[in-house]
C-alpha positions, 0 to 999 in steps of 0.5 A, spaced: 664 877 843 658 877 838 656 881 832 651 881 827 654 875 823 652 870 828 645 869 826 647 863 821 651 860 827 648 855 832 649 857 839 654 851 840 658 854 834 658 861 837 661 858 844 666 855 840 668 861 836 668 865 842 672 860 846 677 860 841 678 868 840 679 868 848 684 863 848 688 867 842 687 873 845 690 870 852 696 867 848 697 874 844 697 877 851 702 873 854 707 873 848 706 881 848 708 881 856 714 877 855 716 882 849 715 888 854 719 884 859 725 883 854 725 890 852 725 892 860 731 888 861 734 891 854 733 898 857 735 897 864 741 893 864 745 900 864 742 902 871 746 896 875 753 895 871 754 902 867 759 904 873 763 897 873 764 898 866 766 906 866 771 904 872 774 898 867 772 892 872 769 888 867 768 889 859 761 891 857 760 884 855 762 881 861 758 886 865 751 884 861 753 877 862 754 878 870 747 883 870 743 878 866 745 872 871 743 875 877 737 878 874 735 871 873 737 868 879 732 873 883 727 868 881 730 863 886 730 869 891 723 871 890 721 863 890 725 860 896 727 866 900 721 871 900 717 865 899 712 869 894 711 873 888 708 879 892 709 884 887 706 880 882 700 879 886 700 887 887 700 888 880 695 883 878 690 887 883 691 894 881 684 893 878 678 890 881 676 883 878 669 885 876 672 890 871 678 886 868 677 883 861 682 880 856 681 886 852 682 891 858 689 887 859 691 887 851 690 894 851 694 896 857 700 892 855 700 894 848 699 902 850 705 900 855 709 897 849 708 903 845 709 908 850 716 905 852 718 905 845 716 913 844 720 915 850 726 911 848 726 914 841 725 921 844 730 920 850 724 921 855 726 917 862 720 913 864 718 907 868 716 900 866 711 899 873 708 906 872 707 905 864 704 898 866 699 901 871 697 907 867 695 902 861 692 897 866 688 902 869 686 906 863 683 901 859 679 898 865 676 905 866 675 905 859 671 899 859 667 901 865 665 908 862 670 912 865 670 916 872 663 919 869 660 912 868 662 909 875 669 908 874 671 910 880 670 903 883 675 900 878 681 902 881 684 898 887 686 904 891 689 900 896 694 897 891 695 903 886 696 908 891 702 905 894 705 904 887 704 911 886 707 914 892 713 910 891 714 915 885 717 920 890 719 915 896 723 910 892 728 915 889 728 919 896 729 912 900 735 911 895 738 918 896 738 918 903 741 911 904 746 912 899 748 919 902 749 915 909 753 909 906 757 914 902 759 918 909 760 912 913 765 909 907 769 915 907 769 916 915 771 909 915 776 909 910 779 916 911 786 913 913 786 908 908 791 907 902 788 911 897 790 906 891 789 900 896 782 902 897 780 904 890 782 896 888 778 894 894 772 898 892 773 895 885 772 888 887 766 890 892 763 893 885 762 886 883 758 885 889 754 891 889 752 891 882 750 883 883 745 885 889 742 891 885 741 886 879 738 881 884 733 887 886 732 889 879 730 882 877 726 881 883 722 887 882 721 888 874 720 881 872 714 880 877 710 886 874 710 882 867 708 876 871 702 880 875 699 882 868 699 875 865 697 872 872 691 877 871 689 875 864 690 867 866 686 868 872 680 871 868 681 866 863 680 860 868 674 864 871 670 864 864 671 856 864 669 856 872 675 855 875 676 860 880 683 861 883 687 866 887 694 869 885 698 864 889 694 858 886 696 861 879 703 861 881 702 854 883 699 851 877 702 856 872 709 855 875 712 856 868 710 864 868 714 866 873 720 862 871 719 865 864 718 872 866 725 872 870 728 868 864 726 874 859 728 880 863 735 876 863 735 875 856 733 882 854 739 884 858 744 880 855 741 881 848 743 888 847 744 891 853 751 891 852 751 897 847 747 901 852 752 900 857 758 901 853 755 908 851 754 910 858 760 907 861 764 912 856 760 918 857 759 918 865 763 924 867 767 921 873 764 915 877 769 912 882 768 905 885 766 908 892 761 912 889 758 906 884 758 901 891 755 906 895 749 908 889 748 900 887 748 898 895 743 903 896 739 902 890 739 894 892 737 895 899 731 900 897 729 894 892 729 889 897 725 893 902 720 895 897 719 887 895 718 885 902 713 890 902 710 888 895 710 895 892 712 895 885 717 901 884 722 903 878 729 901 878 731 907 874 728 912 879 731 908 885 738 908 882 737 915 880 735 917 887 741 913 889 746 917 885 743 924 887 745 921 894 752 920 893 753 926 889 750 930 895 755 928 899 760 933 896 756 939 895 748 940 894 750 944 888 754 938 885 747 935 883 743 938 877 737 940 880 734 943 874 735 936 870 732 932 876 725 936 876 725 935 869 725 927 870 720 928 876 715 931 871 717 926 866 715 920 871 709 923 873 706 924 866 707 917 865 701 914 868 696 919 865 699 919 858 699 911 858 692 911 861 689 915 856 693 911 850 690 905 853 683 907 853 684 909 846 687 902 844 681 899 848 676 903 844 679 901 837 680 893 840 672 893 841 671 895 834 674 888 832 673 884 838 
């Protein structure tokens, strides 16, 4: 972090200036990460509550308050039931420690925010977890000189490969679970009074959407927490304070708390507008279908949290909805649209990685 203008400064003055610069970069990273977290809540609100709005179980505003509460409540599930923040630990270790710098993390988070905003503007579906992974890994590879510069060793494949594979596995798991839950429910309720059954499923939608919101909060809030954790662990290391992820959680307990709070606030602040739009545009979503899809999505998210694998909640609920639709007939699923979604999901990682590499090179010119 030195340049040609340092010649008139004493070594102590250079050291003080560099420490101040590093602290400033760290603060900027934390602020940007929480902004990313807030946007994530804003955009993903519709995933768990669009169906309870479309079936008029709750109003749009009531629905986002419901979802936001359980997004935040997931903090206590992770802390006191799972007793760890395993997904955050995975995210922090996507890149080997020796290739992590504050500039790398800053470039990664800026690229993730830019790509999320671009995809939102053009209506392209993308995943926050894969956008973050692409940004983090892409910037780290740029720092190491790319693959040609020995950058192959940058990536922690034990953490990255499962995350990549679950681009495909998470929606498939959601789809199969939703398929079997729907078949089971239809079989159990085939002799029930249709009117009474629908009223029961409307009530159950409150439970299933709450469960999915818990899974969403537990998964997505930890991704941001992992990025902040990697930055703080690096920063503390430069001061001679070497810590692992669990020590970071214990020492900086406000980071996980704030990460879950931000995703909840993001859901509350403007998600209701998105939910209102989706709720009125959904063609035909029955309470039974909503319960089956959300329950399957929640089970998938809790399973992946148990195994410490970050996944996309959007991918998961999409797969679950396809599973519900497939119980009617396979032609009920718009497979052409699904293939296009898959391509968008796959492209997210390389595009955000390339964007992060460019941003990293630009940052290196100034800091």
